[in-house]
DRENMI-878965 format. One record per residue: y, z, x of N, C-alpha, C in turn; residue in one letter. Coordinates in Angstrom, 1 decimal. Each point is the difference from the previous one (the first is absolute). Layout:
! residues N
NODE|n_y|n_z|n_x|ca_y|ca_z|ca_x|c_y|c_z|c_x|residu
NODE|Y|Z|X|Y|Z|X|Y|Z|X|a
...
! end
This chain:
! residues 119
NODE|n_y|n_z|n_x|ca_y|ca_z|ca_x|c_y|c_z|c_x|residu
NODE|-0.8|68.1|-83.1|1.4|-0.2|-0.4|0.0|-1.0|-1.1|m
NODE|0.5|0.4|-1.1|0.1|-0.9|-1.2|1.4|-0.6|-0.1|e
NODE|0.1|-1.2|-0.4|1.2|-0.6|-0.3|-0.1|-1.1|-1.1|s
NODE|1.1|-0.5|-0.4|-0.1|-1.1|-1.0|-0.6|-1.2|0.6|t
NODE|0.0|-0.1|1.3|-0.5|-1.1|0.7|-1.5|0.1|0.4|a
NODE|-0.8|0.7|-0.8|-1.4|0.2|0.3|-0.7|-1.3|0.2|s
NODE|-0.9|-0.1|1.1|-0.8|-1.2|0.2|-1.0|-0.2|-1.1|p
NODE|-0.6|-1.1|0.0|-1.1|-0.3|-1.0|-1.2|0.8|0.4|l
NODE|-1.0|0.0|-0.9|-1.2|0.7|0.3|-0.6|-0.4|1.3|t
NODE|-0.5|1.0|0.8|-0.6|-0.2|1.3|0.9|-0.7|1.0|d
NODE|1.3|0.0|-0.2|0.9|-0.5|0.9|0.9|1.0|0.5|q
NODE|0.7|-0.3|1.1|0.9|0.9|0.7|1.3|-0.7|0.3|y
NODE|1.0|0.8|0.2|1.3|-0.6|0.3|0.7|0.8|1.1|a
NODE|0.8|-0.6|0.7|0.8|0.6|1.1|1.5|-0.3|-0.2|l
NODE|0.8|1.0|0.2|1.4|-0.1|-0.2|0.7|0.5|1.3|f
NODE|1.2|-0.5|0.3|0.8|0.6|1.1|0.8|1.2|-0.6|p
NODE|0.0|1.1|0.7|0.7|1.2|-0.4|1.5|-0.1|0.2|l
NODE|0.7|0.6|-1.0|1.5|0.0|0.1|0.4|1.4|0.5|l
NODE|-0.9|1.0|-0.1|0.3|1.3|0.5|-1.0|0.4|1.1|d
NODE|0.3|0.8|0.9|-1.0|0.5|0.9|-0.9|1.0|-0.7|y
NODE|-1.2|0.0|0.3|-1.0|0.8|-0.7|-0.7|0.9|1.0|f
NODE|-0.3|1.2|-0.4|-0.8|1.0|0.8|-1.0|0.6|-0.9|s
NODE|-1.2|0.4|0.5|-1.0|0.7|-0.8|0.5|1.4|-0.3|v
NODE|1.1|0.4|0.6|0.5|1.3|-0.2|1.1|0.0|-1.1|y
NODE|0.3|-1.2|-0.5|1.0|-0.2|-1.1|-0.6|0.6|-1.3|s
NODE|0.8|0.2|-1.0|-0.4|0.5|-1.3|-0.9|-1.1|-0.6|s
NODE|-1.1|0.4|-0.6|-0.9|-0.9|-0.6|0.6|-0.6|-1.3|w
NODE|1.1|0.6|-0.5|0.6|-0.4|-1.2|1.2|-0.9|0.3|y
NODE|0.3|-0.2|1.2|1.1|-0.9|0.4|-0.6|-1.2|0.8|m
NODE|-0.5|-1.0|-0.7|-0.6|-1.1|0.6|1.0|-0.9|0.7|l
NODE|-0.3|-0.6|1.1|1.0|-0.8|0.7|0.3|-1.3|-0.9|p
NODE|1.2|-0.5|0.2|0.3|-1.3|-0.7|-0.6|-1.1|0.9|r
NODE|-0.3|-1.1|-0.7|-0.5|-1.2|0.7|0.6|-1.2|-0.6|f
NODE|0.0|-1.1|0.7|0.5|-1.3|-0.4|-1.0|-0.8|-0.7|d
NODE|0.1|0.0|-1.4|-1.0|-0.7|-0.8|0.1|-1.6|0.2|d
NODE|1.1|-0.5|0.4|0.2|-1.4|0.1|-0.8|-0.6|1.2|s
NODE|-0.4|0.9|0.9|-0.7|-0.5|1.2|-1.5|0.4|-0.1|l
NODE|-0.5|0.2|-1.2|-1.4|0.4|-0.2|-0.9|-1.0|0.6|r
NODE|-1.1|0.5|0.6|-1.1|-0.9|0.5|-1.3|0.5|-0.6|v
NODE|-0.6|-0.8|-0.8|-1.3|0.4|-0.5|-1.1|-0.4|0.9|d
NODE|-1.1|0.8|0.1|-1.1|-0.3|0.8|-1.3|0.6|-0.7|y
NODE|-1.1|-0.5|0.4|-1.3|0.5|-0.5|-0.8|0.6|1.2|e
NODE|-0.8|1.0|-0.3|-0.9|0.5|0.9|-1.2|-0.9|0.2|d
NODE|-0.4|-0.2|1.3|-1.1|-0.8|0.3|-1.1|0.8|0.6|q
NODE|-0.9|0.7|-0.8|-0.9|1.0|0.5|-0.9|-0.5|1.1|p
NODE|-0.3|-1.3|0.1|-0.9|-0.6|1.0|0.7|0.0|1.4|h
NODE|1.3|0.3|0.0|0.7|0.0|1.3|0.3|1.5|0.4|m
NODE|0.1|0.3|1.2|0.3|1.4|0.4|1.5|0.3|0.2|s
NODE|0.8|-0.9|-0.6|1.4|0.2|0.1|0.7|-0.7|-1.1|y
NODE|1.3|0.3|-0.2|0.8|-0.7|-1.0|1.1|-0.8|0.7|t
NODE|0.2|-1.2|-0.4|1.0|-0.8|0.6|1.0|-0.4|-1.2|e
NODE|1.3|0.4|0.2|1.0|-0.3|-1.0|1.1|-0.7|0.7|i
NODE|0.4|-1.1|-0.6|1.1|-0.9|0.5|1.4|0.6|-0.5|d
NODE|0.7|0.6|0.9|1.3|0.6|-0.3|1.2|-0.9|0.6|i
NODE|-0.2|-1.3|0.1|1.0|-0.9|0.5|1.3|0.2|-0.7|t
NODE|0.0|0.0|-1.3|1.3|0.1|-0.7|0.7|1.3|0.3|t
NODE|-0.7|1.1|0.1|0.6|1.3|0.3|0.5|0.0|1.4|i
NODE|-0.8|-0.4|1.0|0.4|-0.1|1.4|1.2|-0.9|0.2|a
NODE|0.1|-1.1|-0.8|1.2|-0.8|0.1|1.2|0.7|-0.5|a
NODE|-0.1|0.8|-1.1|1.1|0.7|-0.5|0.5|1.1|1.0|a
NODE|-0.9|0.6|0.7|0.3|0.9|1.1|0.7|-0.7|1.1|w
NODE|-0.5|-1.1|0.4|0.5|-0.8|1.2|1.4|-0.5|-0.3|s
NODE|0.2|-0.4|-1.3|1.3|-0.6|-0.4|1.1|1.1|-0.3|e
NODE|-0.4|1.3|0.1|0.9|1.0|-0.3|0.3|0.3|-1.5|g
NODE|-0.9|-0.6|-0.9|0.2|0.1|-1.4|-0.6|1.4|-0.5|k
NODE|-0.8|0.5|0.8|-0.7|1.3|-0.3|-0.4|0.7|1.2|l
NODE|0.3|1.4|0.0|-0.4|0.8|1.2|-1.5|0.3|-0.1|e
NODE|-0.6|0.0|1.1|-1.5|0.3|0.1|-0.1|1.5|-0.1|n
NODE|-0.4|0.5|-1.2|-0.3|1.4|-0.2|-1.5|0.2|-0.4|r
NODE|-0.8|-1.0|0.3|-1.4|0.1|-0.2|-0.5|-0.7|-1.3|g
NODE|-1.2|0.1|-0.2|-0.7|-0.7|-1.1|-0.7|1.0|-0.9|l
NODE|-0.2|-0.3|-1.3|-0.8|0.8|-0.8|-1.1|-0.9|-0.7|v
NODE|-1.2|0.6|0.0|-1.1|-0.7|-0.6|-0.3|0.6|-1.4|l
NODE|-0.2|-0.8|-1.0|-0.4|0.5|-1.3|-1.2|-0.7|-0.5|t
NODE|-0.7|0.6|-1.0|-1.2|-0.6|-0.6|0.0|0.1|-1.5|g
NODE|-0.7|-0.8|-0.6|-0.2|0.1|-1.5|-0.6|1.3|-0.3|a
NODE|0.4|0.6|-1.1|-0.6|1.3|-0.4|-1.5|0.1|0.0|p
NODE|-0.6|-1.2|-0.4|-1.5|0.0|-0.1|-0.6|-0.7|1.2|n
NODE|0.8|-0.3|1.0|-0.6|-0.7|1.2|-0.7|1.0|0.9|g
NODE|-0.9|-0.6|0.8|-0.8|0.8|1.0|1.0|0.7|1.0|q
NODE|-0.3|1.2|0.3|0.8|0.7|1.0|-0.2|-0.6|1.4|e
NODE|1.0|-0.2|0.7|-0.1|-0.5|1.4|0.5|1.1|0.9|l
NODE|-0.6|0.1|1.2|0.4|1.0|1.0|0.3|-0.7|1.3|t
NODE|1.2|0.3|0.6|0.4|-0.6|1.2|0.2|1.1|1.0|y
NODE|-0.3|-0.2|1.3|0.3|0.9|1.1|1.4|0.0|0.3|a
NODE|0.5|1.1|0.6|1.4|0.1|0.5|0.1|-0.4|1.5|s
NODE|1.2|-0.1|0.5|0.2|-0.3|1.4|-0.4|1.2|0.9|d
NODE|-0.3|1.1|-0.6|-0.5|1.2|0.7|-1.5|0.1|0.0|q
NODE|-0.7|-0.9|-0.7|-1.5|0.1|-0.1|-0.7|0.0|1.3|y
NODE|-1.0|0.8|0.2|-0.7|0.2|1.3|-0.6|-1.3|0.5|e
NODE|-0.5|-0.9|-0.9|-0.7|-1.2|0.4|1.1|-1.1|0.0|t
NODE|0.4|-0.4|1.2|1.1|-0.9|0.2|-0.2|-1.3|-0.7|a
NODE|-1.2|-0.5|-0.1|-0.3|-1.3|-0.7|0.2|0.0|-1.5|g
NODE|0.2|1.2|-0.6|0.2|0.2|-1.4|1.5|0.2|-0.4|m
NODE|0.9|0.1|1.0|1.4|0.2|-0.2|0.6|-1.3|-0.5|r
NODE|1.1|0.1|-0.8|0.6|-1.2|-0.6|0.7|-0.8|1.2|p
NODE|0.0|-1.3|-0.2|0.6|-0.9|0.9|0.8|-1.1|-0.7|r
NODE|0.9|-0.5|0.6|0.8|-1.1|-0.5|-0.2|-1.2|0.9|i
NODE|-0.3|-1.1|-0.6|-0.2|-1.2|0.8|1.1|-1.0|-0.4|r
NODE|0.8|-0.4|1.0|1.1|-0.9|-0.3|-0.3|-1.4|0.4|l
NODE|0.3|-1.0|-0.8|-0.2|-1.4|0.3|1.4|-0.6|-0.1|t
NODE|0.5|-0.6|1.1|1.3|-0.5|0.0|0.0|-1.5|-0.2|y
NODE|0.9|-0.6|-0.8|0.1|-1.4|-0.2|1.5|-0.4|0.0|e
NODE|0.3|-1.1|0.7|1.3|-0.5|0.0|1.0|0.9|0.8|g
NODE|-0.5|0.6|1.1|0.9|0.9|0.8|1.0|-0.9|0.7|i
NODE|1.3|0.4|-0.1|1.0|-0.7|0.7|0.4|0.5|1.4|s
NODE|-0.5|1.2|0.3|0.2|0.5|1.4|-1.3|0.7|0.5|k
NODE|-0.1|0.1|1.3|-1.3|0.5|0.5|-0.2|1.5|-0.5|p
NODE|-1.2|0.4|-0.2|-0.3|1.4|-0.5|0.5|1.0|1.1|l
NODE|0.0|-0.4|1.3|0.5|0.9|1.0|1.4|0.4|-0.2|s
NODE|0.8|-0.7|-0.8|1.4|0.3|-0.3|0.1|0.8|-1.3|m
NODE|-1.1|0.1|-0.8|0.1|0.7|-1.3|0.0|1.5|0.3|a
NODE|0.8|0.8|-0.7|0.0|1.5|0.2|-1.2|0.6|-0.7|p
NODE|-0.9|0.5|0.8|-1.2|0.6|-0.5|-0.7|0.9|1.0|c
NODE|-0.9|0.8|-0.4|-0.8|0.8|0.8|-1.5|-0.4|-0.2|t
NODE|-0.7|-0.2|1.0|-1.4|-0.5|-0.1|-0.9|1.0|0.7|v
NODE|-1.1|0.4|-0.6|-1.0|0.9|0.6|-1.3|-0.8|0.0|e
NODE|-0.6|-0.1|1.2|-1.3|-0.7|0.1|-1.0|1.0|0.3|v
NODE|-1.1|0.0|-0.8|-1.1|1.0|0.2|-1.2|-0.7|0.6|r
! end
């Protein structure tokens, strides 16, 4: 996906989506994303995973400033291609995960509206 917000060489960027996206959508109708909440990150080939801090995006979702419609990852045109597994991938350890770290919680997490799955 190309945009005017292309990352620097060998860097990648993540944006929150403003539209729902499906692989069955028209390839010529790219989803809109919020450029103001851009998160730049670099691939670390010596690690077997990518860790991206999306605190600002999650805060916008939590505060109701933005609806969670997913995230889009982009890369510089000359950057190395990265491949990630989907949540349907046969090897469970390769499926994407989100790790949440809470700071300054004013009420117990047991009172927070959420669904938790423990594997």
